[in-house]
A tleap script that builds the chain and sets N, CA, C and O, in Angstrom:
source leaprc.protein.ff14SB
mol = sequence {
  NMET ILE ALA PRO ASN SER ALA ARG TRP LEU
  ASN ASP ILE HIE TRP ASP ASP GLN GLY LEU
  VAL PRO VAL ILE ALA GLN GLU ALA ALA THR
  GLY ASP VAL LEU MET PHE ALA TRP MET ASN
  ARG GLU ALA LEU GLN ARG THR ALA GLU SER
  GLY GLU ALA ILE TYR TRP SER ARG SER ARG
  ARG LYS LEU TRP HIE LYS GLY GLU GLU SER
  GLY HIE VAL GLN LYS VAL LEU GLU ILE ARG
  ILE ASP CYS ASP ASN ASP VAL VAL LEU LEU
  LYS VAL GLU GLN VAL GLY GLY ILE ALA CYS
  HIE THR GLY ARG HIE SER CYS PHE PHE GLN
  ARG TYR LEU ALA GLU GLY SER TRP GLU ALA
  VAL ASP PRO VAL VAL LYS ASP PRO LYS ASP
  ILE TYR CLYS
}
set mol.1.N position { 75.282 -143.662 175.113 }
set mol.1.CA position { 73.928 -144.165 175.009 }
set mol.1.C position { 73.898 -145.684 174.814 }
set mol.1.O position { 73.144 -146.382 175.492 }
set mol.2.N position { 74.712 -146.188 173.895 }
set mol.2.CA position { 74.717 -147.603 173.584 }
set mol.2.C position { 76.143 -148.101 173.704 }
set mol.2.O position { 77.086 -147.416 173.308 }
set mol.3.N position { 76.294 -149.277 174.243 }
set mol.3.CA position { 77.631 -149.843 174.390 }
set mol.3.C position { 78.281 -150.011 173.015 }
set mol.3.O position { 77.678 -150.594 172.115 }
set mol.4.N position { 79.511 -149.503 172.845 }
set mol.4.CA position { 80.175 -149.550 171.545 }
set mol.4.C position { 80.345 -150.965 170.993 }
set mol.4.O position { 80.324 -151.155 169.777 }
set mol.5.N position { 80.512 -151.949 171.856 }
set mol.5.CA position { 80.752 -153.312 171.381 }
set mol.5.C position { 79.454 -154.062 171.093 }
set mol.5.O position { 79.490 -155.253 170.780 }
set mol.6.N position { 78.342 -153.405 171.189 }
set mol.6.CA position { 77.049 -154.042 170.973 }
set mol.6.C position { 76.352 -153.419 169.770 }
set mol.6.O position { 75.397 -152.658 169.927 }
set mol.7.N position { 76.826 -153.739 168.571 }
set mol.7.CA position { 76.294 -153.108 167.367 }
set mol.7.C position { 75.306 -154.000 166.617 }
set mol.7.O position { 74.937 -153.680 165.486 }
set mol.8.N position { 74.874 -155.095 167.207 }
set mol.8.CA position { 73.920 -155.992 166.533 }
set mol.8.C position { 72.610 -155.288 166.195 }
set mol.8.O position { 71.954 -155.638 165.214 }
set mol.9.N position { 72.228 -154.304 166.994 }
set mol.9.CA position { 70.978 -153.573 166.767 }
set mol.9.C position { 70.971 -152.873 165.412 }
set mol.9.O position { 69.902 -152.616 164.857 }
set mol.10.N position { 72.139 -152.564 164.876 }
set mol.10.CA position { 72.226 -151.919 163.567 }
set mol.10.C position { 71.752 -152.840 162.440 }
set mol.10.O position { 71.323 -152.368 161.387 }
set mol.11.N position { 71.830 -154.140 162.662 }
set mol.11.CA position { 71.375 -155.105 161.654 }
set mol.11.C position { 69.862 -155.078 161.479 }
set mol.11.O position { 69.350 -155.557 160.467 }
set mol.12.N position { 69.147 -154.529 162.445 }
set mol.12.CA position { 67.683 -154.454 162.364 }
set mol.12.C position { 67.220 -153.322 161.447 }
set mol.12.O position { 66.059 -153.294 161.038 }
set mol.13.N position { 68.110 -152.395 161.123 }
set mol.13.CA position { 67.763 -151.275 160.252 }
set mol.13.C position { 67.695 -151.770 158.813 }
set mol.13.O position { 68.546 -152.549 158.382 }
set mol.14.N position { 66.695 -151.326 158.075 }
set mol.14.CA position { 66.594 -151.630 156.649 }
set mol.14.C position { 67.274 -150.499 155.874 }
set mol.14.O position { 66.656 -149.478 155.572 }
set mol.15.N position { 68.538 -150.695 155.562 }
set mol.15.CA position { 69.345 -149.717 154.843 }
set mol.15.C position { 68.949 -149.734 153.373 }
set mol.15.O position { 68.599 -150.791 152.848 }
set mol.16.N position { 68.995 -148.579 152.691 }
set mol.16.CA position { 68.681 -148.552 151.266 }
set mol.16.C position { 69.855 -149.122 150.470 }
set mol.16.O position { 70.848 -149.556 151.053 }
set mol.17.N position { 69.744 -149.123 149.159 }
set mol.17.CA position { 70.774 -149.740 148.324 }
set mol.17.C position { 72.100 -148.975 148.348 }
set mol.17.O position { 73.109 -149.474 147.849 }
set mol.18.N position { 72.106 -147.767 148.925 }
set mol.18.CA position { 73.349 -147.009 149.100 }
set mol.18.C position { 73.872 -147.114 150.531 }
set mol.18.O position { 74.847 -146.458 150.895 }
set mol.19.N position { 73.204 -147.958 151.347 }
set mol.19.CA position { 73.632 -148.129 152.729 }
set mol.19.C position { 73.211 -146.986 153.632 }
set mol.19.O position { 73.845 -146.729 154.656 }
set mol.20.N position { 72.133 -146.294 153.252 }
set mol.20.CA position { 71.659 -145.141 154.019 }
set mol.20.C position { 70.261 -145.382 154.564 }
set mol.20.O position { 69.518 -146.231 154.072 }
set mol.21.N position { 69.920 -144.610 155.597 }
set mol.21.CA position { 68.572 -144.611 156.151 }
set mol.21.C position { 68.171 -143.152 156.384 }
set mol.21.O position { 68.988 -142.359 156.852 }
set mol.22.N position { 66.907 -142.783 156.059 }
set mol.22.CA position { 66.463 -141.416 156.329 }
set mol.22.C position { 66.286 -141.192 157.834 }
set mol.22.O position { 65.898 -142.095 158.577 }
set mol.23.N position { 66.581 -139.965 158.255 }
set mol.23.CA position { 66.533 -139.619 159.679 }
set mol.23.C position { 65.769 -138.315 159.868 }
set mol.23.O position { 66.001 -137.333 159.163 }
set mol.24.N position { 64.867 -138.326 160.817 }
set mol.24.CA position { 64.137 -137.124 161.207 }
set mol.24.C position { 64.644 -136.710 162.585 }
set mol.24.O position { 64.698 -137.524 163.506 }
set mol.25.N position { 65.014 -135.441 162.717 }
set mol.25.CA position { 65.411 -134.900 164.018 }
set mol.25.C position { 64.242 -134.095 164.567 }
set mol.25.O position { 63.777 -133.140 163.946 }
set mol.26.N position { 63.777 -134.501 165.746 }
set mol.26.CA position { 62.637 -133.856 166.396 }
set mol.26.C position { 63.078 -133.309 167.739 }
set mol.26.O position { 63.746 -133.995 168.512 }
set mol.27.N position { 62.700 -132.066 168.012 }
set mol.27.CA position { 63.015 -131.476 169.312 }
set mol.27.C position { 62.173 -132.164 170.376 }
set mol.27.O position { 60.944 -132.140 170.315 }
set mol.28.N position { 62.829 -132.769 171.341 }
set mol.28.CA position { 62.129 -133.543 172.359 }
set mol.28.C position { 61.177 -132.685 173.190 }
set mol.28.O position { 60.068 -133.120 173.500 }
set mol.29.N position { 61.591 -131.487 173.549 }
set mol.29.CA position { 60.793 -130.639 174.446 }
set mol.29.C position { 59.518 -130.107 173.800 }
set mol.29.O position { 58.501 -129.956 174.476 }
set mol.30.N position { 59.562 -129.818 172.488 }
set mol.30.CA position { 58.413 -129.177 171.833 }
set mol.30.C position { 57.686 -130.058 170.831 }
set mol.30.O position { 56.534 -129.792 170.485 }
set mol.31.N position { 58.360 -131.113 170.359 }
set mol.31.CA position { 57.787 -131.939 169.301 }
set mol.31.C position { 58.024 -131.376 167.912 }
set mol.31.O position { 57.615 -131.992 166.928 }
set mol.32.N position { 58.680 -130.214 167.802 }
set mol.32.CA position { 58.966 -129.612 166.494 }
set mol.32.C position { 59.873 -130.521 165.672 }
set mol.32.O position { 60.863 -131.049 166.179 }
set mol.33.N position { 59.527 -130.699 164.396 }
set mol.33.CA position { 60.425 -131.385 163.470 }
set mol.33.C position { 61.470 -130.369 163.042 }
set mol.33.O position { 61.142 -129.333 162.464 }
set mol.34.N position { 62.722 -130.670 163.330 }
set mol.34.CA position { 63.796 -129.714 163.069 }
set mol.34.C position { 64.423 -129.897 161.701 }
set mol.34.O position { 64.685 -128.922 160.997 }
set mol.35.N position { 64.664 -131.139 161.324 }
set mol.35.CA position { 65.346 -131.370 160.058 }
set mol.35.C position { 65.219 -132.813 159.619 }
set mol.35.O position { 64.813 -133.689 160.383 }
set mol.36.N position { 65.579 -133.035 158.366 }
set mol.36.CA position { 65.647 -134.352 157.757 }
set mol.36.C position { 67.064 -134.534 157.237 }
set mol.36.O position { 67.643 -133.603 156.676 }
set mol.37.N position { 67.624 -135.716 157.417 }
set mol.37.CA position { 68.973 -135.991 156.928 }
set mol.37.C position { 69.101 -137.487 156.667 }
set mol.37.O position { 68.115 -138.224 156.698 }
set mol.38.N position { 70.317 -137.918 156.413 }
set mol.38.CA position { 70.618 -139.325 156.143 }
set mol.38.C position { 71.710 -139.800 157.086 }
set mol.38.O position { 72.539 -139.012 157.540 }
set mol.39.N position { 71.704 -141.088 157.374 }
set mol.39.CA position { 72.788 -141.719 158.131 }
set mol.39.C position { 73.187 -143.006 157.435 }
set mol.39.O position { 72.360 -143.709 156.853 }
set mol.40.N position { 74.482 -143.293 157.512 }
set mol.40.CA position { 74.934 -144.630 157.167 }
set mol.40.C position { 75.156 -145.375 158.485 }
set mol.40.O position { 74.934 -144.819 159.561 }
set mol.41.N position { 75.586 -146.605 158.399 }
set mol.41.CA position { 75.757 -147.436 159.591 }
set mol.41.C position { 76.718 -146.795 160.595 }
set mol.41.O position { 76.447 -146.772 161.795 }
set mol.42.N position { 77.839 -146.276 160.095 }
set mol.42.CA position { 78.823 -145.664 160.986 }
set mol.42.C position { 78.252 -144.426 161.677 }
set mol.42.O position { 78.484 -144.218 162.867 }
set mol.43.N position { 77.509 -143.607 160.939 }
set mol.43.CA position { 76.926 -142.398 161.532 }
set mol.43.C position { 75.954 -142.752 162.653 }
set mol.43.O position { 75.969 -142.127 163.714 }
set mol.44.N position { 75.114 -143.750 162.419 }
set mol.44.CA position { 74.146 -144.130 163.450 }
set mol.44.C position { 74.844 -144.726 164.665 }
set mol.44.O position { 74.471 -144.434 165.801 }
set mol.45.N position { 75.846 -145.552 164.432 }
set mol.45.CA position { 76.576 -146.133 165.555 }
set mol.45.C position { 77.305 -145.049 166.353 }
set mol.45.O position { 77.270 -145.049 167.583 }
set mol.46.N position { 77.964 -144.127 165.650 }
set mol.46.CA position { 78.680 -143.054 166.352 }
set mol.46.C position { 77.721 -142.117 167.078 }
set mol.46.O position { 78.052 -141.597 168.143 }
set mol.47.N position { 76.534 -141.897 166.512 }
set mol.47.CA position { 75.503 -141.098 167.191 }
set mol.47.C position { 75.117 -141.758 168.500 }
set mol.47.O position { 75.044 -141.103 169.539 }
set mol.48.N position { 74.872 -143.053 168.445 }
set mol.48.CA position { 74.485 -143.790 169.647 }
set mol.48.C position { 75.589 -143.782 170.704 }
set mol.48.O position { 75.313 -143.662 171.898 }
set mol.49.N position { 76.825 -143.908 170.263 }
set mol.49.CA position { 77.954 -143.946 171.193 }
set mol.49.C position { 78.256 -142.588 171.807 }
set mol.49.O position { 78.581 -142.495 172.991 }
set mol.50.N position { 78.147 -141.525 170.997 }
set mol.50.CA position { 78.550 -140.196 171.463 }
set mol.50.C position { 77.432 -139.415 172.137 }
set mol.50.O position { 77.690 -138.545 172.969 }
set mol.51.N position { 76.170 -139.732 171.772 }
set mol.51.CA position { 75.052 -138.972 172.310 }
set mol.51.C position { 74.804 -137.669 171.577 }
set mol.51.O position { 73.982 -136.861 172.009 }
set mol.52.N position { 75.517 -137.452 170.455 }
set mol.52.CA position { 75.295 -136.281 169.614 }
set mol.52.C position { 75.065 -136.749 168.182 }
set mol.52.O position { 75.640 -137.747 167.748 }
set mol.53.N position { 74.210 -136.014 167.444 }
set mol.53.CA position { 73.834 -136.413 166.090 }
set mol.53.C position { 75.006 -136.293 165.123 }
set mol.53.O position { 75.657 -135.253 165.025 }
set mol.54.N position { 75.249 -137.375 164.425 }
set mol.54.CA position { 76.257 -137.431 163.369 }
set mol.54.C position { 75.558 -138.005 162.147 }
set mol.54.O position { 75.020 -139.111 162.194 }
set mol.55.N position { 75.566 -137.259 161.062 }
set mol.55.CA position { 74.847 -137.635 159.849 }
set mol.55.C position { 75.827 -137.977 158.740 }
set mol.55.O position { 77.035 -137.782 158.874 }
set mol.56.N position { 75.278 -138.496 157.629 }
set mol.56.CA position { 76.051 -138.705 156.409 }
set mol.56.C position { 75.658 -137.617 155.427 }
set mol.56.O position { 74.488 -137.496 155.066 }
set mol.57.N position { 76.620 -136.833 154.998 }
set mol.57.CA position { 76.377 -135.790 154.003 }
set mol.57.C position { 76.506 -136.420 152.624 }
set mol.57.O position { 77.591 -136.841 152.225 }
set mol.58.N position { 75.401 -136.481 151.904 }
set mol.58.CA position { 75.441 -137.058 150.559 }
set mol.58.C position { 76.186 -136.147 149.598 }
set mol.58.O position { 76.862 -136.635 148.692 }
set mol.59.N position { 76.078 -134.828 149.775 }
set mol.59.CA position { 76.761 -133.910 148.857 }
set mol.59.C position { 78.278 -133.914 149.077 }
set mol.59.O position { 79.048 -133.852 148.119 }
set mol.60.N position { 78.697 -133.986 150.329 }
set mol.60.CA position { 80.132 -133.990 150.634 }
set mol.60.C position { 80.722 -135.397 150.706 }
set mol.60.O position { 81.941 -135.571 150.721 }
set mol.61.N position { 79.840 -136.398 150.749 }
set mol.61.CA position { 80.228 -137.812 150.828 }
set mol.61.C position { 81.137 -138.085 152.028 }
set mol.61.O position { 82.179 -138.731 151.914 }
set mol.62.N position { 80.701 -137.565 153.190 }
set mol.62.CA position { 81.464 -137.800 154.415 }
set mol.62.C position { 80.547 -137.641 155.624 }
set mol.62.O position { 79.450 -137.090 155.528 }
set mol.63.N position { 81.025 -138.138 156.759 }
set mol.63.CA position { 80.289 -137.961 158.004 }
set mol.63.C position { 80.255 -136.480 158.361 }
set mol.63.O position { 81.190 -135.729 158.084 }
set mol.64.N position { 79.147 -136.086 158.986 }
set mol.64.CA position { 78.929 -134.691 159.338 }
set mol.64.C position { 78.378 -134.653 160.760 }
set mol.64.O position { 77.244 -135.063 161.012 }
set mol.65.N position { 79.194 -134.158 161.679 }
set mol.65.CA position { 78.777 -133.986 163.075 }
set mol.65.C position { 77.975 -132.694 163.134 }
set mol.65.O position { 78.533 -131.606 162.994 }
set mol.66.N position { 76.664 -132.813 163.342 }
set mol.66.CA position { 75.783 -131.643 163.359 }
set mol.66.C position { 76.317 -130.613 164.346 }
set mol.66.O position { 76.535 -130.913 165.520 }
set mol.67.N position { 76.523 -129.398 163.854 }
set mol.67.CA position { 77.024 -128.323 164.700 }
set mol.67.C position { 78.534 -128.191 164.715 }
set mol.67.O position { 79.075 -127.393 165.480 }
set mol.68.N position { 79.233 -128.969 163.875 }
set mol.68.CA position { 80.695 -128.915 163.897 }
set mol.68.C position { 81.226 -127.534 163.514 }
set mol.68.O position { 82.298 -127.139 163.972 }
set mol.69.N position { 80.497 -126.804 162.687 }
set mol.69.CA position { 80.913 -125.446 162.321 }
set mol.69.C position { 80.148 -124.387 163.105 }
set mol.69.O position { 80.720 -123.381 163.523 }
set mol.70.N position { 78.852 -124.619 163.303 }
set mol.70.CA position { 77.992 -123.600 163.910 }
set mol.70.C position { 77.973 -123.641 165.436 }
set mol.70.O position { 77.657 -122.645 166.087 }
set mol.71.N position { 78.314 -124.796 166.001 }
set mol.71.CA position { 78.180 -124.972 167.444 }
set mol.71.C position { 76.788 -125.417 167.854 }
set mol.71.O position { 76.537 -125.673 169.032 }
set mol.72.N position { 75.873 -125.511 166.883 }
set mol.72.CA position { 74.488 -125.902 167.167 }
set mol.72.C position { 74.338 -127.419 167.085 }
set mol.72.O position { 73.678 -127.947 166.190 }
set mol.73.N position { 74.965 -128.105 168.038 }
set mol.73.CA position { 74.914 -129.566 168.067 }
set mol.73.C position { 73.541 -130.051 168.501 }
set mol.73.O position { 72.756 -129.310 169.093 }
set mol.74.N position { 73.272 -131.301 168.194 }
set mol.74.CA position { 72.032 -131.936 168.639 }
set mol.74.C position { 72.388 -133.023 169.643 }
set mol.74.O position { 73.031 -134.014 169.299 }
set mol.75.N position { 71.964 -132.828 170.886 }
set mol.75.CA position { 72.155 -133.848 171.916 }
set mol.75.C position { 71.020 -134.853 171.777 }
set mol.75.O position { 69.847 -134.499 171.892 }
set mol.76.N position { 71.375 -136.094 171.532 }
set mol.76.CA position { 70.379 -137.130 171.264 }
set mol.76.C position { 69.892 -137.722 172.585 }
set mol.76.O position { 70.666 -138.288 173.357 }
set mol.77.N position { 68.591 -137.577 172.821 }
set mol.77.CA position { 67.978 -138.093 174.034 }
set mol.77.C position { 67.365 -139.472 173.815 }
set mol.77.O position { 67.242 -140.268 174.746 }
set mol.78.N position { 66.983 -139.740 172.562 }
set mol.78.CA position { 66.321 -141.001 172.262 }
set mol.78.C position { 66.470 -141.300 170.770 }
set mol.78.O position { 66.435 -140.395 169.937 }
set mol.79.N position { 66.636 -142.582 170.448 }
set mol.79.CA position { 66.682 -143.031 169.058 }
set mol.79.C position { 65.543 -144.025 168.881 }
set mol.79.O position { 65.411 -144.980 169.645 }
set mol.80.N position { 64.716 -143.785 167.855 }
set mol.80.CA position { 63.604 -144.680 167.544 }
set mol.80.C position { 63.652 -145.053 166.067 }
set mol.80.O position { 64.266 -144.358 165.258 }
set mol.81.N position { 62.994 -146.163 165.727 }
set mol.81.CA position { 62.788 -146.518 164.330 }
set mol.81.C position { 61.304 -146.731 164.111 }
set mol.81.O position { 60.558 -147.021 165.045 }
set mol.82.N position { 60.884 -146.582 162.851 }
set mol.82.CA position { 59.466 -146.752 162.537 }
set mol.82.C position { 59.115 -148.239 162.437 }
set mol.82.O position { 59.967 -149.109 162.617 }
set mol.83.N position { 57.861 -148.502 162.150 }
set mol.83.CA position { 57.344 -149.874 162.134 }
set mol.83.C position { 57.983 -150.746 161.059 }
set mol.83.O position { 57.994 -151.969 161.193 }
set mol.84.N position { 58.513 -150.148 160.003 }
set mol.84.CA position { 59.169 -150.901 158.933 }
set mol.84.C position { 60.685 -150.949 159.098 }
set mol.84.O position { 61.382 -151.536 158.271 }
set mol.85.N position { 61.191 -150.341 160.150 }
set mol.85.CA position { 62.635 -150.289 160.435 }
set mol.85.C position { 63.429 -149.595 159.330 }
set mol.85.O position { 64.609 -149.885 159.133 }
set mol.86.N position { 62.768 -148.663 158.599 }
set mol.86.CA position { 63.481 -148.000 157.509 }
set mol.86.C position { 63.516 -146.478 157.622 }
set mol.86.O position { 63.884 -145.791 156.669 }
set mol.87.N position { 63.135 -145.956 158.779 }
set mol.87.CA position { 63.260 -144.522 159.073 }
set mol.87.C position { 63.661 -144.389 160.541 }
set mol.87.O position { 63.094 -145.053 161.410 }
set mol.88.N position { 64.632 -143.537 160.807 }
set mol.88.CA position { 65.095 -143.283 162.172 }
set mol.88.C position { 64.548 -141.942 162.638 }
set mol.88.O position { 64.526 -140.970 161.882 }
set mol.89.N position { 64.109 -141.900 163.881 }
set mol.89.CA position { 63.681 -140.667 164.525 }
set mol.89.C position { 64.618 -140.395 165.688 }
set mol.89.O position { 64.777 -141.225 166.583 }
set mol.90.N position { 65.239 -139.217 165.664 }
set mol.90.CA position { 66.067 -138.789 166.793 }
set mol.90.C position { 65.282 -137.757 167.582 }
set mol.90.O position { 64.837 -136.752 167.028 }
set mol.91.N position { 65.111 -137.999 168.862 }
set mol.91.CA position { 64.550 -136.978 169.745 }
set mol.91.C position { 65.747 -136.273 170.352 }
set mol.91.O position { 66.567 -136.886 171.036 }
set mol.92.N position { 65.838 -134.963 170.090 }
set mol.92.CA position { 67.054 -134.229 170.416 }
set mol.92.C position { 66.784 -132.994 171.250 }
set mol.92.O position { 65.667 -132.480 171.315 }
set mol.93.N position { 67.852 -132.540 171.884 }
set mol.93.CA position { 67.905 -131.197 172.457 }
set mol.93.C position { 68.765 -130.394 171.491 }
set mol.93.O position { 69.941 -130.704 171.300 }
set mol.94.N position { 68.186 -129.368 170.884 }
set mol.94.CA position { 68.901 -128.555 169.903 }
set mol.94.C position { 69.656 -127.451 170.623 }
set mol.94.O position { 69.049 -126.488 171.091 }
set mol.95.N position { 70.961 -127.580 170.714 }
set mol.95.CA position { 71.789 -126.588 171.386 }
set mol.95.C position { 71.754 -125.279 170.594 }
set mol.95.O position { 71.959 -125.279 169.380 }
set mol.96.N position { 71.501 -124.197 171.266 }
set mol.96.CA position { 71.448 -122.888 170.627 }
set mol.96.C position { 70.127 -122.576 169.959 }
set mol.96.O position { 69.918 -121.460 169.483 }
set mol.97.N position { 69.218 -123.567 169.918 }
set mol.97.CA position { 67.890 -123.335 169.371 }
set mol.97.C position { 67.816 -123.193 167.861 }
set mol.97.O position { 66.754 -122.878 167.325 }
set mol.98.N position { 68.928 -123.421 167.162 }
set mol.98.CA position { 68.956 -123.266 165.708 }
set mol.98.C position { 69.397 -124.582 165.080 }
set mol.98.O position { 70.490 -125.078 165.356 }
set mol.99.N position { 68.528 -125.147 164.227 }
set mol.99.CA position { 68.869 -126.389 163.530 }
set mol.99.C position { 69.199 -126.153 162.068 }
set mol.99.O position { 69.918 -126.949 161.463 }
set mol.100.N position { 68.694 -125.088 161.494 }
set mol.100.CA position { 68.801 -124.859 160.053 }
set mol.100.C position { 69.973 -123.950 159.704 }
set mol.100.O position { 70.274 -123.001 160.429 }
set mol.101.N position { 70.631 -124.250 158.584 }
set mol.101.CA position { 71.756 -123.419 158.138 }
set mol.101.C position { 71.308 -122.019 157.715 }
set mol.101.O position { 72.144 -121.148 157.477 }
set mol.102.N position { 69.990 -121.798 157.621 }
set mol.102.CA position { 69.470 -120.457 157.313 }
set mol.102.C position { 69.353 -119.593 158.569 }
set mol.102.O position { 68.952 -118.432 158.492 }
set mol.103.N position { 69.703 -120.163 159.724 }
set mol.103.CA position { 69.625 -119.435 160.979 }
set mol.103.C position { 68.272 -119.548 161.666 }
set mol.103.O position { 67.989 -118.826 162.622 }
set mol.104.N position { 67.442 -120.454 161.176 }
set mol.104.CA position { 66.116 -120.652 161.762 }
set mol.104.C position { 66.107 -121.847 162.712 }
set mol.104.O position { 66.997 -122.697 162.686 }
set mol.105.N position { 65.080 -121.882 163.545 }
set mol.105.CA position { 64.903 -122.973 164.504 }
set mol.105.C position { 64.765 -124.315 163.799 }
set mol.105.O position { 65.351 -125.305 164.237 }
set mol.106.N position { 64.000 -124.362 162.716 }
set mol.106.CA position { 63.712 -125.594 161.987 }
set mol.106.C position { 63.971 -125.389 160.500 }
set mol.106.O position { 63.851 -124.277 159.986 }
set mol.107.N position { 64.323 -126.457 159.824 }
set mol.107.CA position { 64.478 -126.406 158.361 }
set mol.107.C position { 63.121 -126.340 157.666 }
set mol.107.O position { 63.052 -126.009 156.482 }
set mol.108.N position { 62.059 -126.645 158.373 }
set mol.108.CA position { 60.712 -126.648 157.794 }
set mol.108.C position { 60.004 -125.329 158.099 }
set mol.108.O position { 59.010 -125.290 158.825 }
set mol.109.N position { 60.539 -124.257 157.529 }
set mol.109.CA position { 60.026 -122.914 157.808 }
set mol.109.C position { 59.167 -122.345 156.688 }
set mol.109.O position { 58.664 -121.227 156.802 }
set mol.110.N position { 58.992 -123.101 155.610 }
set mol.110.CA position { 58.199 -122.607 154.481 }
set mol.110.C position { 56.845 -123.308 154.423 }
set mol.110.O position { 56.756 -124.526 154.577 }
set mol.111.N position { 55.808 -122.531 154.201 }
set mol.111.CA position { 54.438 -123.063 154.137 }
set mol.111.C position { 53.885 -122.857 152.738 }
set mol.111.O position { 54.116 -121.824 152.110 }
set mol.112.N position { 53.153 -123.854 152.259 }
set mol.112.CA position { 52.526 -123.779 150.946 }
set mol.112.C position { 51.319 -122.857 151.001 }
set mol.112.O position { 50.525 -122.913 151.940 }
set mol.113.N position { 51.187 -122.017 150.000 }
set mol.113.CA position { 50.038 -121.122 149.871 }
set mol.113.C position { 49.152 -121.624 148.736 }
set mol.113.O position { 49.645 -122.203 147.768 }
set mol.114.N position { 47.862 -121.404 148.855 }
set mol.114.CA position { 46.891 -121.875 147.864 }
set mol.114.C position { 47.181 -121.343 146.466 }
set mol.114.O position { 46.774 -121.951 145.476 }
set mol.115.N position { 47.873 -120.227 146.376 }
set mol.115.CA position { 48.195 -119.649 145.063 }
set mol.115.C position { 49.296 -120.421 144.348 }
set mol.115.O position { 49.661 -120.077 143.224 }
set mol.116.N position { 49.824 -121.447 144.978 }
set mol.116.CA position { 50.868 -122.245 144.349 }
set mol.116.C position { 52.273 -121.744 144.602 }
set mol.116.O position { 53.168 -121.945 143.782 }
set mol.117.N position { 52.467 -121.093 145.734 }
set mol.117.CA position { 53.808 -120.610 146.077 }
set mol.117.C position { 54.111 -120.961 147.535 }
set mol.117.O position { 53.267 -121.500 148.251 }
set mol.118.N position { 55.316 -120.647 147.945 }
set mol.118.CA position { 55.773 -120.923 149.310 }
set mol.118.C position { 56.041 -119.614 150.028 }
set mol.118.O position { 56.463 -118.628 149.422 }
set mol.119.N position { 55.790 -119.621 151.327 }
set mol.119.CA position { 56.018 -118.441 152.153 }
set mol.119.C position { 56.828 -118.843 153.379 }
set mol.119.O position { 56.497 -119.819 154.051 }
set mol.120.N position { 57.892 -118.091 153.671 }
set mol.120.CA position { 58.659 -118.309 154.896 }
set mol.120.C position { 57.824 -117.803 156.066 }
set mol.120.O position { 57.459 -116.628 156.112 }
set mol.121.N position { 57.524 -118.690 157.008 }
set mol.121.CA position { 56.641 -118.325 158.115 }
set mol.121.C position { 57.348 -118.303 159.472 }
set mol.121.O position { 56.768 -117.869 160.467 }
set mol.122.N position { 58.585 -118.766 159.512 }
set mol.122.CA position { 59.339 -118.743 160.760 }
set mol.122.C position { 60.499 -117.762 160.621 }
set mol.122.O position { 61.130 -117.688 159.567 }
set mol.123.N position { 60.776 -117.020 161.669 }
set mol.123.CA position { 61.810 -115.979 161.579 }
set mol.123.C position { 63.226 -116.549 161.610 }
set mol.123.O position { 63.461 -117.659 162.088 }
set mol.124.N position { 64.157 -115.761 161.088 }
set mol.124.CA position { 65.577 -116.056 161.232 }
set mol.124.C position { 65.946 -115.703 162.664 }
set mol.124.O position { 65.734 -114.570 163.098 }
set mol.125.N position { 66.495 -116.661 163.403 }
set mol.125.CA position { 66.885 -116.434 164.787 }
set mol.125.C position { 68.241 -115.718 164.834 }
set mol.125.O position { 68.478 -114.843 165.666 }
set mol.126.N position { 69.119 -116.125 163.909 }
set mol.126.CA position { 70.450 -115.513 163.856 }
set mol.126.C position { 70.920 -115.533 162.404 }
set mol.126.O position { 70.781 -116.540 161.710 }
set mol.127.N position { 71.468 -114.428 161.963 }
set mol.127.CA position { 71.956 -114.319 160.588 }
set mol.127.C position { 73.041 -115.369 160.339 }
set mol.127.O position { 74.002 -115.463 161.103 }
set mol.128.N position { 72.889 -116.153 159.278 }
set mol.128.CA position { 73.903 -117.176 158.980 }
set mol.128.C position { 75.330 -116.620 158.849 }
set mol.128.O position { 76.298 -117.320 159.145 }
set mol.129.N position { 75.458 -115.367 158.407 }
set mol.129.CA position { 76.792 -114.754 158.299 }
set mol.129.C position { 77.463 -114.638 159.671 }
set mol.129.O position { 78.690 -114.615 159.770 }
set mol.130.N position { 76.649 -114.566 160.722 }
set mol.130.CA position { 77.196 -114.499 162.082 }
set mol.130.C position { 77.429 -115.891 162.664 }
set mol.130.O position { 78.088 -116.032 163.695 }
set mol.131.N position { 76.898 -116.905 162.016 }
set mol.131.CA position { 77.058 -118.293 162.485 }
set mol.131.C position { 78.259 -118.949 161.820 }
set mol.131.O position { 79.109 -119.535 162.491 }
set mol.132.N position { 78.323 -118.846 160.500 }
set mol.132.CA position { 79.368 -119.506 159.710 }
set mol.132.C position { 80.390 -118.478 159.270 }
set mol.132.O position { 80.073 -117.566 158.506 }
set mol.133.N position { 81.576 -118.618 159.735 }
set mol.133.CA position { 82.620 -117.635 159.436 }
set mol.133.C position { 83.615 -118.197 158.443 }
set mol.133.O position { 84.568 -117.513 158.070 }
savepdb mol mol.pdb
quit
């Protein structure tokens, strides 16, 4: 997607004090918001170079190639930033149709109910036990 030797564009990102930027993954074909994650400079550069989403896992403190275990990679069709240059939007093709580790299409499958609780409104596409071995 982007020439590896041309990383000046990364300087335009407003990284937080931990060197991270929030990232929204949106399915290009449907507009569905699939997930939210974080990237550091290396993750964003490698995403641009490879054409597949690579995030920074804050819990594991390492780079995480989306789909490395499940096979549900995200092919990046477009990279955008917001007006303040502090949020990245990836327009992706979600391979296998599953973005969430719960086996659902999107991580945003719970809806707030007026009674003050949450309800799962999107179905499990594939049992996680069959995805992660």
